[in-house]
N, C-alpha and C positions, 0 to 999 in steps of 0.2 A: 646189474645194469652197467653198461660200459661207461668208462670215463670219457668226458668230452675232450676232443682233440681239435687242433687247428691244422692248417696245412703245413705248419712248421713244427709240429709235435704237440706235446701235452701243453695245456693251458696253465698259466701261472695262477696263483691265488688272486692276484690283482685282476686278471682277465676274467676270472670266475665271479668276482664280486661286482665289477662294473658291467652290469647287464644293460640292455636297451631301456627298460623302464626307469632305471636309475639315471641314465643320461637324459631321458625326456623330462624327468622330475627336476634335474639340475638345470636344464634349459628353461623350463617354465619358471622356476624360482629366480633365475638370473634375469629373464625378461621382465618379470613382475617387479623385481627390485629396480631395474633400470628405468622402467616406466614411472615408478613412484618417484625416483630421484629427478627425472626429467620434469614431471608435473610440479614437484616442489620448487625446482629452480625456475620454472616458467611462471610460477605463482608469485614469486617475490618481486615486488615493484617498489622501488624507492625505499626500501627498508621495511615496508609493510607487507604482510602476507595477505593476499586476496585470493581466496579459493572460489570466488563466484565466477560464473560463466555468463557473459552477457552477449548473446549473438548479435544484438542490434545496438551495440554500444557506439557505433560510428554513425555518421550522417547518411541515412539511406538515400536521400535525394542526390547527394554528391557522388555516391558510389553506384548508382543505378544506371544501367546502360539505357540510353534513350532509344526509342523506336523511331524510325524515320517514316515520314508520311509522304506518299507518292501522289 
C-alpha cells in the first residue's frame, strides 16, 4: 500500500496522527467543557449555587405584550 502524501511531500508523524475524527472529538470535548463552565458560572448567584430553571420566575402580567382592541 502506498504511503500517504500531501501536496508538499510526505506527511509527518504529527499529520498522520491528527486525523479528522480526532479533531472532531477535540472540538466536541472543548464545546462540552465550555458549555459546562458557562452553565456553572451562570448558576452562581450571590454565593449560592442554584441549578434550578424557572421559566416563569418573573411577573407574567408585567412582561406580556398587550393586545390592542379595535
